[in-house]
C-alpha positions as CSV (number, residue, x, y, z in Angstrom):
1,M,-5.5,-13.8,2.7
2,K,-7.0,-15.8,0.0
3,I,-6.1,-15.7,-2.8
4,R,-8.9,-13.5,-4.5
5,E,-8.3,-11.5,-1.9
6,I,-4.5,-10.8,-3.5
7,I,-6.2,-10.7,-7.1
8,D,-8.3,-8.1,-6.0
9,K,-5.7,-6.2,-4.3
10,I,-3.5,-5.8,-7.1
11,D,-6.4,-5.0,-9.6
12,E,-6.7,-1.7,-6.8
13,Q,-2.9,-1.1,-7.2
14,H,-3.1,-2.6,-3.1
15,L,-0.6,-4.4,-3.9
16,F,2.8,-5.0,-6.6
17,V,4.4,-7.8,-8.6
18,P,7.9,-6.9,-8.4
19,A,9.8,-6.1,-12.3
20,F,11.7,-9.4,-11.6
21,Q,8.4,-10.9,-12.0
22,R,5.9,-9.1,-14.1
23,E,7.5,-11.1,-16.8
24,N,6.4,-14.3,-15.5
25,M,3.5,-13.2,-12.9
26,N,0.7,-11.5,-15.3
27,K,-2.8,-11.3,-14.6
28,D,-3.7,-14.1,-16.1
29,K,-1.3,-16.5,-15.1
30,I,-2.3,-16.0,-11.4
31,K,-6.3,-16.3,-12.4
32,K,-5.4,-19.8,-13.6
33,L,-3.5,-20.2,-10.7
34,Y,-5.8,-19.0,-8.2
35,E,-9.0,-22.0,-10.1
36,K,-6.5,-24.5,-10.8
37,V,-5.8,-24.5,-6.9
38,V,-9.7,-23.4,-6.1
39,Y,-10.5,-27.0,-8.5
40,K,-7.0,-28.6,-6.5
41,E,-5.7,-29.7,-10.1
42,Q,-1.9,-29.9,-9.6
43,F,0.2,-26.6,-10.6
44,E,3.6,-26.0,-11.0
45,P,5.0,-24.2,-7.8
46,H,5.3,-20.0,-8.5
47,V,6.6,-16.6,-6.6
48,V,5.1,-14.3,-6.1
49,Y,6.3,-11.7,-3.5
50,A,4.3,-8.7,-3.4
51,K,4.0,-4.8,-1.2
52,Y,1.0,-4.5,0.6
53,H,0.8,-1.0,0.2
54,P,-2.3,0.2,2.4
55,P,-3.8,3.2,1.4
56,L,-2.8,6.4,2.5
57,S,-3.7,8.8,4.7
58,D,-5.3,12.3,3.2
59,E,-2.0,14.0,5.4
60,E,-0.2,11.1,3.4
61,I,-2.1,12.6,0.0
62,F,-1.9,16.4,1.1
63,E,2.3,15.7,1.7
64,S,3.0,13.8,-1.4
65,R,1.1,16.4,-3.6
66,L,2.9,19.4,-2.1
67,D,6.6,17.6,-3.1
68,K,5.3,17.2,-6.3
69,L,4.3,20.5,-6.8
70,T,7.1,22.3,-4.4
71,R,10.3,20.2,-6.6
72,A,8.1,21.6,-10.1
73,I,7.5,25.5,-8.9
74,H,11.3,25.4,-7.8
75,A,12.8,23.9,-11.3
76,K,10.2,26.4,-13.7
77,D,11.1,29.7,-11.2
78,F,14.8,28.0,-9.9
79,S,16.0,26.7,-12.6
80,E,19.6,28.2,-12.3
81,E,20.2,25.6,-9.7
82,Y,20.2,23.2,-11.5
83,D,21.8,24.0,-14.5
84,F,25.5,22.3,-13.8
85,M,23.0,19.1,-14.3
86,Y,24.1,19.9,-18.3
87,D,27.8,20.6,-17.1
88,S,30.8,19.3,-19.8
89,V,33.4,18.0,-18.5
90,L,35.3,20.7,-18.6
91,D,32.3,23.5,-17.2
92,K,32.3,20.9,-14.0
93,K,36.3,21.7,-14.5
94,D,35.5,24.9,-13.9
95,R,33.1,25.0,-11.3
96,D,34.8,23.0,-8.7
97,N,37.3,25.9,-9.7
98,G,34.8,28.4,-8.5
99,I,33.8,29.4,-11.8
100,S,30.8,29.7,-13.6
101,P,30.9,28.5,-17.2
102,M,27.5,30.1,-18.2
103,R,27.4,33.8,-20.0
104,Q,28.0,36.8,-17.5
105,E,24.6,38.1,-19.6
106,Y,22.5,34.7,-17.9
107,I,24.2,35.8,-14.7
108,D,22.9,39.1,-13.9
109,K,19.9,37.9,-15.0
110,Y,19.4,35.6,-12.3
111,T,21.6,37.5,-9.8
112,K,18.9,40.2,-10.4
113,K,15.9,37.4,-10.4
114,R,16.9,36.2,-7.2
115,E,17.8,40.0,-5.8
116,N,13.9,40.8,-6.4
117,L,12.9,37.9,-4.8
118,G,14.6,38.2,-1.7
119,V,16.3,35.0,-1.8
120,K,19.7,34.1,-1.6
121,A,22.6,34.8,-4.5
122,L,24.1,31.4,-5.9
123,S,28.2,30.9,-5.7
124,E,30.4,32.2,-7.2
125,S,30.4,28.8,-9.9
126,G,26.8,28.9,-9.5
127,M,26.1,27.0,-7.6
128,V,24.0,27.2,-4.1
129,D,25.4,27.9,-0.9
130,A,23.7,27.9,2.2
131,N,26.5,29.1,3.4
132,L,26.2,32.6,1.7
133,P,25.0,35.9,3.6
134,G,21.3,36.5,2.9
135,G,18.4,36.2,1.1
136,S,15.9,33.2,1.7
137,S,16.0,29.8,0.7
138,S,14.6,29.9,-2.6
139,F,13.4,26.1,-1.5
140,D,11.3,27.3,0.7
141,M,9.9,30.2,-1.7
142,S,8.5,27.5,-3.5
143,L,7.4,25.6,-0.5
144,T,5.3,28.3,1.1
145,E,3.7,29.3,-2.7
146,A,3.1,25.2,-3.3
147,K,1.5,25.2,0.3
148,H,-0.7,28.2,-1.0
149,F,-2.0,26.6,-4.4
150,L,-2.6,23.3,-2.0
151,I,-4.7,25.4,0.6
152,N,-6.9,28.0,-1.9
153,L,-7.7,24.3,-4.1
154,D,-8.7,22.6,-1.5
155,E,-11.1,25.3,-0.3
156,N,-13.0,25.7,-3.4
């Protein structure tokens, strides 16, 4: 691959220069290096490492969008499944002992919502437990919603 092609690939974002080299090898330096090579001038050797990212196929683009949309829908619709991320040290100890540190009103609210949607209940500690009986997976529900949205979007 010629240096000019490398520069074009960087501009098209098909090649990326790793963070540890960005400060030392910006586009201007690469272009100056290219000019020196073309005009056979003396130049300092530079290490240029780039990872080639070929353009994504339509299926890969769809899967990437589906993944991002599913995660966004899940975080919005089932935020109670992420409550543990904000636990203090004491809250974590409670959860580890099977106790939810959340207020009972909040637990009742999300439990009723999950029942109405036909989604599995959370454990006593307020965590997702695949071994609990009944209902479907909240993530599967979010995935289905994301698929319907993207398919309808592509059709319009």
